[in-house]
Each structure stands twice: as structure tokens, then as C-alpha cells.
DRENLUMLO-883218 format. One record per residue: residue number from 1; z, x, y of N, C-alpha, C in turn; residue in one letter. Coordinates in steps of 0.1 Angstrom, whole numbers, always signed. Each point is the difference from the previous one (the first is absolute). Layout:
% residues N
fiza seq NUM | n_Z Z | n_X X | n_Y Y | ca_Z Z | ca_X X | ca_Y Y | c_Z Z | c_X X | c_Y Y | type a
...
% end
This chain:
% residues 86
fiza seq 1 | n_Z +2 | n_X +8 | n_Y -11 | ca_Z -1 | ca_X -8 | ca_Y +11 | c_Z +0 | c_X +7 | c_Y +12 | type m
fiza seq 2 | n_Z -7 | n_X -1 | n_Y +11 | ca_Z -2 | ca_X +8 | ca_Y +13 | c_Z +10 | c_X -2 | c_Y +8 | type a
fiza seq 3 | n_Z +1 | n_X +11 | n_Y +6 | ca_Z +15 | ca_X -1 | ca_Y +8 | c_Z -3 | c_X -6 | c_Y +15 | type q
fiza seq 4 | n_Z +3 | n_X -9 | n_Y +6 | ca_Z -2 | ca_X -3 | ca_Y +12 | c_Z +4 | c_X +8 | c_Y +9 | type r
fiza seq 5 | n_Z -8 | n_X +0 | n_Y +13 | ca_Z +2 | ca_X +10 | ca_Y +8 | c_Z +9 | c_X -10 | c_Y +12 | type t
fiza seq 6 | n_Z +11 | n_X +2 | n_Y +4 | ca_Z +9 | ca_X -4 | ca_Y +9 | c_Z +0 | c_X +8 | c_Y +16 | type m
fiza seq 7 | n_Z +2 | n_X -7 | n_Y +8 | ca_Z -3 | ca_X +8 | ca_Y +12 | c_Z +14 | c_X -5 | c_Y +11 | type f
fiza seq 8 | n_Z +4 | n_X +12 | n_Y +8 | ca_Z +13 | ca_X -5 | ca_Y +7 | c_Z +1 | c_X -6 | c_Y +11 | type n
fiza seq 9 | n_Z +5 | n_X -10 | n_Y +3 | ca_Z +1 | ca_X -11 | ca_Y +13 | c_Z +11 | c_X -2 | c_Y +4 | type a
fiza seq 10 | n_Z -1 | n_X -8 | n_Y +14 | ca_Z +13 | ca_X -2 | ca_Y +7 | c_Z -2 | c_X -15 | c_Y -3 | type k
fiza seq 11 | n_Z +14 | n_X -7 | n_Y -3 | ca_Z -1 | ca_X -17 | ca_Y -1 | c_Z -1 | c_X -1 | c_Y +14 | type c
fiza seq 12 | n_Z -10 | n_X -14 | n_Y +2 | ca_Z -1 | ca_X -1 | ca_Y +14 | c_Z +11 | c_X -12 | c_Y +5 | type t
fiza seq 13 | n_Z +7 | n_X -8 | n_Y -10 | ca_Z +11 | ca_X -8 | ca_Y +3 | c_Z +13 | c_X +8 | c_Y +2 | type s
fiza seq 14 | n_Z +5 | n_X +9 | n_Y -10 | ca_Z +12 | ca_X +8 | ca_Y +2 | c_Z -2 | c_X +16 | c_Y +3 | type c
fiza seq 15 | n_Z -12 | n_X +5 | n_Y +0 | ca_Z +1 | ca_X +14 | ca_Y +2 | c_Z +2 | c_X +9 | c_Y -6 | type g
fiza seq 16 | n_Z +5 | n_X -2 | n_Y -14 | ca_Z +3 | ca_X +8 | ca_Y -13 | c_Z -16 | c_X +3 | c_Y -6 | type k
fiza seq 17 | n_Z +5 | n_X +14 | n_Y -1 | ca_Z -9 | ca_X +8 | ca_Y -5 | c_Z -6 | c_X -6 | c_Y -12 | type e
fiza seq 18 | n_Z -10 | n_X -3 | n_Y -6 | ca_Z -2 | ca_X -2 | ca_Y -16 | c_Z -15 | c_X +2 | c_Y -6 | type c
fiza seq 19 | n_Z -1 | n_X -1 | n_Y -11 | ca_Z -15 | ca_X +2 | ca_Y -4 | c_Z -3 | c_X -6 | c_Y -4 | type t
fiza seq 20 | n_Z -14 | n_X -7 | n_Y -1 | ca_Z -9 | ca_X -12 | ca_Y -2 | c_Z -12 | c_X +6 | c_Y -7 | type v
fiza seq 21 | n_Z -7 | n_X -7 | n_Y -9 | ca_Z -11 | ca_X +1 | ca_Y -8 | c_Z -12 | c_X -2 | c_Y +5 | type p
fiza seq 22 | n_Z -6 | n_X +2 | n_Y +14 | ca_Z -8 | ca_X -3 | ca_Y +6 | c_Z +1 | c_X +10 | c_Y +12 | type f
fiza seq 23 | n_Z -13 | n_X +5 | n_Y +8 | ca_Z +1 | ca_X +6 | ca_Y +12 | c_Z +1 | c_X -8 | c_Y +10 | type k
fiza seq 24 | n_Z +13 | n_X +3 | n_Y +9 | ca_Z +1 | ca_X -5 | ca_Y +11 | c_Z -10 | c_X -5 | c_Y +11 | type p
fiza seq 25 | n_Z -2 | n_X -10 | n_Y +7 | ca_Z -14 | ca_X -3 | ca_Y +7 | c_Z +7 | c_X -3 | c_Y +14 | type t
fiza seq 26 | n_Z -4 | n_X +8 | n_Y +9 | ca_Z +7 | ca_X -1 | ca_Y +15 | c_Z -5 | c_X -15 | c_Y +4 | type a
fiza seq 27 | n_Z +13 | n_X -4 | n_Y +7 | ca_Z +0 | ca_X -14 | ca_Y +3 | c_Z +4 | c_X -10 | c_Y -10 | type g
fiza seq 28 | n_Z -1 | n_X +2 | n_Y -14 | ca_Z +5 | ca_X -9 | ca_Y -8 | c_Z +18 | c_X +6 | c_Y -5 | type k
fiza seq 29 | n_Z +3 | n_X -13 | n_Y -1 | ca_Z +17 | ca_X +4 | ca_Y -1 | c_Z +0 | c_X +2 | c_Y -15 | type p
fiza seq 30 | n_Z +11 | n_X +9 | n_Y -3 | ca_Z +4 | ca_X +6 | ca_Y -15 | c_Z +14 | c_X -2 | c_Y +4 | type v
fiza seq 31 | n_Z +4 | n_X -5 | n_Y -16 | ca_Z +14 | ca_X -2 | ca_Y +1 | c_Z +6 | c_X +3 | c_Y -16 | type y
fiza seq 32 | n_Z +14 | n_X +6 | n_Y +0 | ca_Z +9 | ca_X +4 | ca_Y -10 | c_Z -3 | c_X -12 | c_Y -12 | type c
fiza seq 33 | n_Z +10 | n_X +5 | n_Y -9 | ca_Z -1 | ca_X -10 | ca_Y -12 | c_Z +8 | c_X -11 | c_Y +6 | type r
fiza seq 34 | n_Z +12 | n_X +3 | n_Y +7 | ca_Z +7 | ca_X -13 | ca_Y +3 | c_Z -7 | c_X -8 | c_Y +11 | type e
fiza seq 35 | n_Z -4 | n_X +7 | n_Y +9 | ca_Z -6 | ca_X -10 | ca_Y +12 | c_Z -10 | c_X -8 | c_Y -6 | type c
fiza seq 36 | n_Z -6 | n_X +7 | n_Y -8 | ca_Z -16 | ca_X -7 | ca_Y -7 | c_Z +4 | c_X -12 | c_Y -6 | type f
fiza seq 37 | n_Z +12 | n_X +3 | n_Y -10 | ca_Z +3 | ca_X -15 | ca_Y -7 | c_Z +7 | c_X -9 | c_Y +10 | type s
fiza seq 38 | n_Z +8 | n_X +3 | n_Y +10 | ca_Z +3 | ca_X -6 | ca_Y +15 | c_Z -14 | c_X -12 | c_Y +5 | type k
fiza seq 39 | n_Z -11 | n_X +12 | n_Y +3 | ca_Z -11 | ca_X -5 | ca_Y +5 | c_Z -9 | c_X -9 | c_Y -10 | type h
fiza seq 40 | n_Z +3 | n_X +1 | n_Y -11 | ca_Z -10 | ca_X -7 | ca_Y -9 | c_Z +9 | c_X -16 | c_Y -2 | type r
fiza seq 41 | n_Z +10 | n_X +1 | n_Y -2 | ca_Z +9 | ca_X -12 | ca_Y +2 | c_Z -3 | c_X -9 | c_Y +12 | type e
fiza seq 42 | n_Z +0 | n_X +10 | n_Y +12 | ca_Z -2 | ca_X -12 | ca_Y +11 | c_Z -16 | c_X -5 | c_Y -1 | type k
fiza seq 43 | n_Z -9 | n_X +12 | n_Y -5 | ca_Z -13 | ca_X -7 | ca_Y -1 | c_Z -2 | c_X -10 | c_Y -9 | type s
fiza seq 44 | n_Z +6 | n_X +2 | n_Y -11 | ca_Z -2 | ca_X -13 | ca_Y -10 | c_Z +4 | c_X -16 | c_Y +7 | type a
fiza seq 45 | n_Z +15 | n_X +4 | n_Y +7 | ca_Z +3 | ca_X -17 | ca_Y +6 | c_Z -8 | c_X -4 | c_Y +8 | type e
fiza seq 46 | n_Z -8 | n_X +12 | n_Y +11 | ca_Z -10 | ca_X -4 | ca_Y +7 | c_Z -10 | c_X -11 | c_Y -7 | type t
fiza seq 47 | n_Z -8 | n_X +10 | n_Y -12 | ca_Z -8 | ca_X -8 | ca_Y -8 | c_Z +3 | c_X -13 | c_Y -5 | type t
fiza seq 48 | n_Z +14 | n_X -2 | n_Y -5 | ca_Z +3 | ca_X -9 | ca_Y -5 | c_Z -1 | c_X -10 | c_Y +7 | type d
fiza seq 49 | n_Z +2 | n_X -1 | n_Y +13 | ca_Z +0 | ca_X -12 | ca_Y +8 | c_Z -12 | c_X -2 | c_Y +7 | type r
fiza seq 50 | n_Z -10 | n_X +9 | n_Y -1 | ca_Z -12 | ca_X -7 | ca_Y +0 | c_Z -7 | c_X -4 | c_Y -8 | type a
fiza seq 51 | n_Z +4 | n_X +4 | n_Y -12 | ca_Z -8 | ca_X -5 | ca_Y -9 | c_Z +6 | c_X -17 | c_Y -1 | type v
fiza seq 52 | n_Z +15 | n_X -2 | n_Y +1 | ca_Z +5 | ca_X -13 | ca_Y +2 | c_Z -5 | c_X -10 | c_Y +8 | type s
fiza seq 53 | n_Z -3 | n_X +9 | n_Y +9 | ca_Z -7 | ca_X -10 | ca_Y +14 | c_Z -19 | c_X -6 | c_Y -6 | type v
fiza seq 54 | n_Z -4 | n_X +11 | n_Y -6 | ca_Z -13 | ca_X -5 | ca_Y -3 | c_Z +0 | c_X -5 | c_Y -15 | type s
fiza seq 55 | n_Z +7 | n_X -6 | n_Y -5 | ca_Z +0 | ca_X -7 | ca_Y -13 | c_Z -8 | c_X -14 | c_Y +0 | type v
fiza seq 56 | n_Z -1 | n_X -8 | n_Y +11 | ca_Z -6 | ca_X -11 | ca_Y +2 | c_Z -15 | c_X +7 | c_Y -4 | type g
fiza seq 57 | n_Z -8 | n_X -6 | n_Y +7 | ca_Z -16 | ca_X +0 | ca_Y -2 | c_Z -3 | c_X +13 | c_Y +1 | type k
fiza seq 58 | n_Z -7 | n_X +9 | n_Y -6 | ca_Z -11 | ca_X +13 | ca_Y +5 | c_Z -7 | c_X -5 | c_Y +9 | type e
fiza seq 59 | n_Z +0 | n_X +16 | n_Y +12 | ca_Z -10 | ca_X -5 | ca_Y +10 | c_Z -13 | c_X -7 | c_Y +1 | type g
fiza seq 60 | n_Z -8 | n_X +3 | n_Y -15 | ca_Z -15 | ca_X -6 | ca_Y +0 | c_Z +6 | c_X -16 | c_Y -4 | type w
fiza seq 61 | n_Z +7 | n_X -4 | n_Y -8 | ca_Z +3 | ca_X -15 | ca_Y +0 | c_Z +2 | c_X -2 | c_Y +15 | type a
fiza seq 62 | n_Z +8 | n_X +2 | n_Y +6 | ca_Z +4 | ca_X -7 | ca_Y +14 | c_Z -12 | c_X +0 | c_Y +5 | type r
fiza seq 63 | n_Z -10 | n_X +11 | n_Y +2 | ca_Z -11 | ca_X +1 | ca_Y +9 | c_Z -11 | c_X -11 | c_Y -5 | type r
fiza seq 64 | n_Z +1 | n_X -2 | n_Y -15 | ca_Z -9 | ca_X -13 | ca_Y -6 | c_Z +3 | c_X -8 | c_Y +4 | type r
fiza seq 65 | n_Z +16 | n_X -7 | n_Y +1 | ca_Z +6 | ca_X -11 | ca_Y +1 | c_Z -7 | c_X -5 | c_Y +16 | type d
fiza seq 66 | n_Z +5 | n_X +12 | n_Y +11 | ca_Z -5 | ca_X -3 | ca_Y +14 | c_Z -13 | c_X -3 | c_Y +0 | type n
fiza seq 67 | n_Z -7 | n_X +8 | n_Y -7 | ca_Z -15 | ca_X -5 | ca_Y +3 | c_Z -5 | c_X -16 | c_Y -6 | type a
fiza seq 68 | n_Z +8 | n_X +1 | n_Y -12 | ca_Z -3 | ca_X -13 | ca_Y +0 | c_Z +2 | c_X -13 | c_Y +8 | type v
fiza seq 69 | n_Z +11 | n_X +5 | n_Y +5 | ca_Z +8 | ca_X -9 | ca_Y +8 | c_Z -10 | c_X -1 | c_Y +11 | type a
fiza seq 70 | n_Z -3 | n_X +9 | n_Y +9 | ca_Z -10 | ca_X -1 | ca_Y +9 | c_Z -12 | c_X -2 | c_Y -4 | type r
fiza seq 71 | n_Z -6 | n_X -2 | n_Y -12 | ca_Z -14 | ca_X -8 | ca_Y -3 | c_Z +2 | c_X -13 | c_Y -1 | type k
fiza seq 72 | n_Z +13 | n_X -4 | n_Y -2 | ca_Z +4 | ca_X -16 | ca_Y -4 | c_Z +0 | c_X -6 | c_Y +15 | type s
fiza seq 73 | n_Z +7 | n_X +5 | n_Y +8 | ca_Z -1 | ca_X -4 | ca_Y +16 | c_Z -13 | c_X +2 | c_Y +5 | type e
fiza seq 74 | n_Z -8 | n_X +7 | n_Y -3 | ca_Z -15 | ca_X +0 | ca_Y +7 | c_Z -6 | c_X -14 | c_Y -7 | type e
fiza seq 75 | n_Z +1 | n_X -2 | n_Y -12 | ca_Z -8 | ca_X -11 | ca_Y -10 | c_Z +8 | c_X -13 | c_Y +8 | type d
fiza seq 76 | n_Z +13 | n_X +1 | n_Y +5 | ca_Z +5 | ca_X -13 | ca_Y +1 | c_Z -4 | c_X -3 | c_Y +16 | type v
fiza seq 77 | n_Z -2 | n_X +9 | n_Y +8 | ca_Z -8 | ca_X +2 | ca_Y +13 | c_Z -12 | c_X -5 | c_Y -1 | type g
fiza seq 78 | n_Z -8 | n_X +8 | n_Y -6 | ca_Z -11 | ca_X -4 | ca_Y -3 | c_Z -4 | c_X -17 | c_Y -6 | type a
fiza seq 79 | n_Z +10 | n_X -2 | n_Y -7 | ca_Z -2 | ca_X -19 | ca_Y -7 | c_Z +4 | c_X -7 | c_Y +16 | type f
fiza seq 80 | n_Z +7 | n_X +5 | n_Y +6 | ca_Z +8 | ca_X -11 | ca_Y +11 | c_Z -11 | c_X +2 | c_Y +11 | type r
fiza seq 81 | n_Z -4 | n_X +7 | n_Y +1 | ca_Z -14 | ca_X +5 | ca_Y +9 | c_Z -11 | c_X -13 | c_Y -5 | type r
fiza seq 82 | n_Z -4 | n_X +3 | n_Y -9 | ca_Z -11 | ca_X -9 | ca_Y -11 | c_Z +5 | c_X -14 | c_Y +4 | type f
fiza seq 83 | n_Z +12 | n_X -5 | n_Y -4 | ca_Z +4 | ca_X -13 | ca_Y -3 | c_Z +3 | c_X -9 | c_Y +18 | type m
fiza seq 84 | n_Z +2 | n_X +9 | n_Y +6 | ca_Z +3 | ca_X -7 | ca_Y +15 | c_Z -14 | c_X +5 | c_Y +7 | type y
fiza seq 85 | n_Z -9 | n_X +3 | n_Y -4 | ca_Z -11 | ca_X +5 | ca_Y +9 | c_Z -7 | c_X -12 | c_Y +8 | type a
fiza seq 86 | n_Z -1 | n_X +2 | n_Y +14 | ca_Z -5 | ca_X -12 | ca_Y +6 | c_Z -15 | c_X -6 | c_Y -4 | type p
% end
């Protein structure tokens, strides 16, 4: 099994020195093991809330229903214009 290359870094959150399995990129956060698990938990909570909000209809279904409703309103308007034409 190949040895994984580790890189030294400084945790963005707590400032502690740590090693990570990727080359840190400037401008992107790097977390130590403890801060990473806290950050992951916080991220999961946010994702859970977002998922629970969108549990209703999917976006495509809402768009389809809105289009059908608009078409129905147009049809009703055309029918009324036809029926009540002078």
C-alpha cells in the first residue's frame, strides 16, 4: 500500500499546527482534526435544514405546476373574451 504524502499546515480556526493529506491552497481554509469535525457537524446541520425546507415539491414540479396554472388562466381569459364578445 502506498504511503500517503502529508503536508504541514496551520488550522484556520484555532491556529494549531497540523498535518493534512492535501497540499493547502492559498485562500482556502484548512482545519485540524478537531476543528474539521466541528465544522462538518455545523455544515451537516445547515444541510439538514435546507433539505427539510425543500421536502415539498421539487423545483421542476413547482415550475410545471406554475406553467399549468398560467396556461389555465390564459385559457379562461380567452374563453371569457369569446363568450362575452360584442
